[in-house]
N, C-alpha and C positions, 0 to 999 in steps of 0.2 A: 594333063590336058583337061580334066574336069575343072580344075581351078581357073585355068585361062578362060574356058567357055563360061563359067559362072561369073568371073570378073568382067568379061565383055557384055554379058547380058545386063549387068548393073551399070554398064557405060563407063566403067572405071578406065577404059582405054581412050575415053573421049573427054578427059578432063581439060578444063581451061587452064591457062598458065597459073592463076591464082589458086584454083583448086589443087592442082599438081603441087605447088609450092607448100600449101597448107597440109596436104597428106604427108609430104616428105617431112615437114616440120614436126608434126604429130608423130609420126613413126619414129623420128630420132628421139624424142622426148619420151615417148612411151617405152621404147626399148631401154633407155637410160633409167627410168623410173622403175620398171617392173623387172628388167633383165630376161624378158622374153618378148617375142614379137605379138603384135596385135593380131588377134584371131577373131574372125567374124564370119557367120554363115551368110553369104552374100545372096543366096538364091531368094528371090522375091523382093530384093531391096534395089534401090537405085543409089547412085553415087552420093546424093544428097542424104538419104537415109544413113548411109554408112559414115559419111563425114560427121553428121550430127551425133550418131552413136560414139564415134571416136572422141569427139569433144567432150561428151558426158563420161565415158569411160575412163579417160585419162585422169579425171578427178578422183577415182576410187582409191581406196587403200589397197595394199598388196593382197591381203586376204580376199577381200571382195572381188577384186579383178581376177585373181587366180581362179576363184569358183566360177566366175562369169566365163573365162577363157575355156574352162573345162566344159561348161554347158554349150558353148559355141562349137567346140570339137564334136560333142555328141550330136549336136544338130547336123553339122556337116556330114558325119558319118550316117546319120538316119537319112538324110537327103539322097546320098550317094547309094546307100543300100536300096531304097525304094526305086532309084533309077535303074539299078542293076537287076533287080528282081522283077521289075515291070515289063522288061524287054523279052 
């Protein structure tokens, strides 16, 4: 539920047809290149920020991107921990 809420706040549920198609294409290329899904902490970002990050990160080599994906997981965990402990 947190992921759905975070994605909605970034307006990922309101993509234009072209944005949707680009996200779909990048997702397929990313998964094929790195063999794991694209991971990004979307809190505080909008769909354009995410799409721009996607375009840049798909150019990374496997080692660099795996390191970045781990950083993103840590960011997501940190955001969610702060949300849980602040309530």
